[in-house]
N, C-alpha and C positions, 0 to 999 in steps of 0.2 A: 596451302590451305588446301582441304578438301572441298567438294564439288558440291554436298552438301551444305557445308560450313557457307561455303562464299553465298548460295541463296538463303541460306536463315538469315546473314546479316543483310546482303540486301532487301527482301522482304521488309526487313524490321525498318531499314534504313525509308523507304518504302512508306512504310503505314503514316512513319513519325511527318513522312513530309507533305504526305496526303491530310495529317490533320493538322498542322501549325497554324492551318489560319484559325482553330478554336482555340487560340490562345491559352494563356495561364486556366484552368474549369476550376483552379482551388478558387478562384478573385468571383465566381459569379454563380448564377444558376443557369443551369440551361434547359431549355423546355423540358428536351426531355426526360428530365430531372424532376418535372413539375409533378408526376403523377408516380411517381418510382415512392417506396418505403422511405420515411423521413429517416430512420437510424441509418439507412444504408447511404443516405446522397451525407450524411452530416456523418458519418465515421471515414467517406470517402475524403471528402475536402479534409480533415483535421489531420488524416493520416498516410493523406494522401492514397494513388491508387494501387491496390493491388492486383490489377489485372494482367499481372504476366507482360507489360508490354515488352519485352524482350524475348519470348517466346515465339514457334514460328506459326503454333495455331492460331495464337491470341493475333499475331500482326496476317495472316492470311484473310483470316475471316474480315478486317477493316480493311485490305486489299481488293477482296472482291464484293465488296457494297460497295467502293470508288468507282470497280473498273464495272460495275452492274450501273452505276449513275452514268458512266463516260456513254454503255453503251444505249441505255434509255435518250441518252440526247442523242446519238445520232440516229437513233431509230424516227424520233420525234423531227430532225433539221432534215433526212431524208424524202420527208415526206413535206416538206416545204412548208412545216410550223417552222415560223421567225418569231421575232420577239422575245422570247425563250431566257429568261437571267438565271445562272448557275450560283448557288452557295451563296444563296442572298443573304444579308444578315442586317437585323432588327435589334438595335437595343434599348432596353427601357432600365429605366431608373423609380422603382415602388417605395416609398415611405424609406428609403438609402440603400435600399438592396438593389445589386444591378442583375437584370435578367436579361440574357442573350440567346437569342433565338436566330438558329441555322435555318434556312430555309433551303433545300435541295433542288427545287426549280420552280421558275414566280413565271409566268407564260399570262400576257399582257393582251388581254383582246378589246375593240371598242367599246363594251359593253361588260365584259366580267375578267375577272386575274383572277386564276387559277395557282393555287399551291399547291404543289405535287411533292408528298416525301416517300422519297424507296424506301421499301426496307428489304435488305436480301436475309431470309431465313431459311433454314435447315426445310420447313416442313411450310404449305402452306397451312395455316389455324380456322376453324370454320367462322371466327371472327377475332377482329383484330384484338391485340392485345387492351386492356384499360388504357396504361402508361401510353399506348401510342393516339389513343384517341384524344389525352389530353392535350401533349403535343401539336395534334393537328390545332385542332381549338384555337390552345392556345398562337400558334401562328396566323388561322386567319382571322384571330379578334387584330391580333397587334399590328397585320398589315393592314385591317379595315381603319387602325385611327390610324395609321400613318397616313394613307390616302385620304382621309379626308381631315386633317390638320392641312393637307395643301389642295383642298378644295376639289377634291376627286370623288365621286359620289359612285362610280362605279361598285358594280359588285365581285364580293370577294366570295369564294368558294375552295374545295378541299376538297382530294380525292390521297388515299396511301394503295402508292402499287408495292404491291407483294409478289416478290419472287421467292420460287423455291429454288436452291442447291443443289435438291434431291434427286431433282425431278427433271427442273428447268419449266416446272408449270408456273405460271404467272394469272393473277387476280388483281380488280382493283375493290378498294371499301371506300364508304359503304355497300355499296355494290354496283354492277355496269351502269352505269348512264345514271349514279346518284351522285349526291356531292354531300359536303362535311359544312354547316352554313355557321356561322359565328353565332355563340350561346357567351356573353358578357357577363352573364351573373355567374357561369361555374367560371369563367375566366380569373373573376375578382376574387373566388373565393380560391383559387390556387393559387393566383399573387397573394393572398395573402396567408394562407400557408406555408410558400416561397420565403416571407419575412420572417414567419415563427422559427422556421427551420433554421435562417441563419443567428435566427438570434439566438439560438441553442450552439451552431457551429462557431460564435464569437467568444461565446459562455466556456466551451469546450478549450477553444485555445490559451485561453487567460486562464487555465486551470481549474475551472472547475469541473464538476463531475454532476453532470444535470440527467433527472430521467429523462432517456431516448423512446419518443413515439415508434412505434413499428407498427408494423400492416405487413401482416405475413401472406405470403402467396404464389404462385408458382414456380417464381422465379427465386424463392430462397436458396434452393440449390447453386444455384449459380452465382450466389453472394461471394465477393471476397472477403467480405468482414463478418463470414456468419461467426466466428468464434470469438467475436465481441459483441455480437447481437444481444441485447437482455432476453430475447426467445429464449437462447440457446443456453444460457447460464447455469441452468437447471438439470444441461445434461447429464450422463452419470458418466464420471471418468470411469476408465477401464483400462487398465496399467499395462495386464496380460494380451491387451489387443496392440502395444504399442508395436511389437517387434513383427508380427504379422500385417498391419498394415504399411510397416516399409518395406515389408520382401514383396506385398501388393502392387505398391508404386514401381520396385525397383522390375516386376514382372509383366507389369503394362511399358513400360520404357522399352525394355528389351522386346518386347510385344510390336510397338511401334517400328523400331528400329528394325525388325526381320521382314515387317510388312513394307516400309521402301524398301531393301537390299530386292525382296520380292520380286517390284513389280519393274526397277529397273532389271531386274534379271531376265524378266518378262518382255520388255522393250527390247533387249538386245537381240532375245532370240529370236522375235515375231520380225525385227530387220532383218535378220537374217533368212529366215523362214520365206518372207513374201518374193525373195527373189528367186526363189527356186519355181520354175512352170508349172508344177503340178503343186506347189504347197505340200508337201509331205515330204517330209524329212527325219530322218529316222540314225539316232543316235544312240550306241551300243544296240542295247534291248529296251529301251524307250522310243516313242513314236511321235510328235509333235507337229503338227496341223497348224495353217495358217488361221488366221483370226477369222470368224466370219460375221457376217452380221444378223443380228437378229429381229422380228420387228415384234415389238409390243403393242399391245390396246390395252388403254387406260380410260376411265371414265371421264366427261368433259363436266365435269361439278358448275360450273359456271353454266351452263345447257340445264342442266339438270336444276339447279336452286331457278334462273330465271323461268323454267317450266313449272314448278311447285309455288313459286311467288302466284302465278298467271290463277291458280289452282285454290290461292287461298293458303299454302299448305308451305310450310318452313326445311330446309334437308335434316334438322337437330332432329324434329318429329319423326325422323327413321331413323336416325342412329341411337344405338347401345354404347350407353358407358362402361368402359372395362376399369378394373383395379388391379395392379399386381403391385408385390410387395419385393422389391431390392435392394441394395447395398450402395448408396450415391457416396465416393471417398471425392472432399472439397478440399484443396490445400488451402492453406492460410499464410498468413505471416504471424509470427511471433509477434504478439501486444508489445513487446521492448522492442521488436526492430522496428516497428510504424511507430511507436513513438521517434524512432531515430532519425526516420526520415524526414519526420515532420519538422523535426527539430531543426536538420538541415539544409531543408525547404526554407527554412523561416530565418536563419543566416544570410540568407540571398537579397533579403530585404527588397524583395521586386513589388512593386507598385501596380496598383490594382488600375484596371481600364479606365480610361476616363467615362466620368457619366455623360448618357445620352439627358436630352430634355426630358423632364418629367411629365408625361403621357397619359398615363395608367388609371391615377390617383383622380382624376378629373375627368376623367374619358363619358363619353356621352354612351345611356348603354341602347342597345339595339334595339 
């Protein structure tokens, strides 16, 4: 077996192991799904996830997120912060629909319980995504209800810890020193919306073809069910592009493999060059030099935001919005293949998770 193939299989196995605590996501609505486009959630539950679980990219992204959580936990513990719970789970039953919330971190202090949601992103946006804020609100509300049921009146707050893979930068939302507070009105709204979504899921599983509600947004390009989305059903069929798109995908695959080989060769050459005292190596008519460290200066956006906030301004007031036109190629599973996966999954006869105590419908408003 080739070295890279070993690593690919290892990444996929690790990703599945790290996600095993989530159970069968086809049997419940997750907190991260409450704010997503309903059509995306419905199609994912009915036809199964098309997120290419067996691809290296998908596995690496999931594993990096888990590693980021490990790193965050280690940093907190190194500074003496104890009583931190990892991957805390809350299950709710709202009008017969299972809602599961997986809290990355819960930090309990004598007066406050803090929920920390870790997000590993390519770059840090100026504001968190709406779906992330909705997820956070669900977490702090559900935890507050759970504590009140036990006679615990501690305050529950939340923050989103965002880390950028591309730059290594990090920040917290809503802002350093600020927190998310439970909004029970919004919480009940999205729980009721989850019930409506689940009714449509059950209808489709029973063979019906209901009209799916859609909420177009910036994540449409990354939706693995875009080919079945009602919004894109009227897209123009262009048969003459079939061969062009096929060649495009092949070229991307070759480019990706070539890039990986290039990095492997660079690493091997650097290992050799690093052993030479002066770091200069001549090979035929080419000269290779040892890698040097370059210092870069980056703008500390957190400090700029703090300064502008003190002046009654916001960073967005000094930003320009630009648009560009490009081509986005989204891979999709054919509808019939997706249906076949759904039928195979149904034959397993998997049982849904046990219901949790009904706590949301009669919850007290804050």
